[in-house]
Structure formats: structure tokens, C-alpha cells
C-alpha positions in Angstrom: 80.0 12.0 143.0 81.3 9.4 140.7 78.6 6.8 140.4 81.1 4.0 139.6 82.8 4.6 142.9 79.5 4.5 144.8 78.4 1.3 143.0 81.7 -0.4 143.8 81.6 0.6 147.5 77.9 -0.5 147.9 78.6 -3.9 146.1 81.4 -4.5 148.7 79.0 -4.4 151.6 78.1 -8.0 152.7 74.4 -8.7 152.5 74.3 -9.5 156.2 75.7 -6.0 157.0 73.2 -4.0 154.9 71.5 -2.8 158.1 74.6 -2.4 160.2 74.9 1.3 161.0 78.7 1.1 161.5 79.2 -0.6 158.1 76.9 1.8 156.3 78.6 4.9 157.8 82.0 3.5 156.8 80.8 3.0 153.2 79.3 6.5 153.0 82.5 8.0 154.4 84.5 6.0 151.9 82.3 7.2 149.0 82.6 10.8 150.2 86.4 10.5 150.7 86.8 9.1 147.2 85.1 12.2 145.9 86.8 14.8 148.1 83.8 15.2 150.4 83.4 15.0 154.1 80.0 14.7 155.9 78.9 16.2 159.2 77.5 13.8 161.7 74.0 15.0 160.9 74.5 14.5 157.1 76.0 11.1 157.8 73.1 10.0 160.0 70.6 11.2 157.4 72.3 9.2 154.7 72.5 6.1 156.9 68.8 6.3 157.6 68.0 6.8 153.9 70.2 3.8 153.0 68.7 1.6 155.6 65.2 2.6 154.5 66.0 1.6 150.9 67.8 -1.6 151.9 64.8 -2.6 154.0 62.5 -2.8 151.0 62.4 0.8 149.8 60.9 1.1 146.4 63.2 1.5 143.5 60.8 4.1 142.2 61.3 6.3 145.3 65.1 6.0 144.8 64.8 7.0 141.2 62.7 10.0 142.2 65.3 11.1 144.7 68.1 10.7 142.1 66.2 12.7 139.6 65.6 15.5 142.2 69.3 15.6 142.8 70.0 16.2 139.1 70.7 12.8 137.8 69.2 12.1 134.4 67.3 9.0 133.3 70.2 8.1 131.1 72.4 8.0 134.2 69.8 5.9 135.9 69.9 3.4 133.0 73.7 3.4 133.2 73.5 2.6 137.0 71.0 -0.3 136.2 73.4 -1.8 133.7 76.4 -1.5 136.1 74.4 -3.1 138.9 73.4 -6.0 136.7 69.7 -5.2 136.5 67.5 -4.6 133.4 
């Protein structure tokens, strides 16, 4: 998936809606659609739970570990940090 699209979609979620399942599903579907992917209900529910876990104080290290397992490089992680406005 294009990380820029994902970042844009996540940034558009209002802070008060970060735990709203309907809003998260909509954002995940939009990210998938932007990249030509559709998700089964089971996949969508899994991604929603992962997102909610991270947004509820999940560790950045655990997210980085998951990204690295999925094939993203540390260079890409650094690029994400820059685009999200973190150091």
C-alpha cells in the first residue's frame, strides 16, 4: 500500500473518533480502495482491533516491529516519522 495515502487517511480521522469502530472501518476501507484492495469482514475486524489497540496507547515499538515483519524497511519507517511530523 502507498504509505502516503494511509497517512493522509489516518490524519483525517478526528481525535475523538479514533476509537469509533465505524469510523475506523471506513478509513481502512478507504485505504484499501485507494490501493485496489478489498477486505473480508474478518480482515477488516482484525485491522480495526489492531488500530484500536495502537490508538489506545499501543507502543510505537510494537508498531515498528509489525511493520518490519510485513516487509517495511527502517528507511521507510523513518520516512513515515517525517511525514507524521515526529522525530
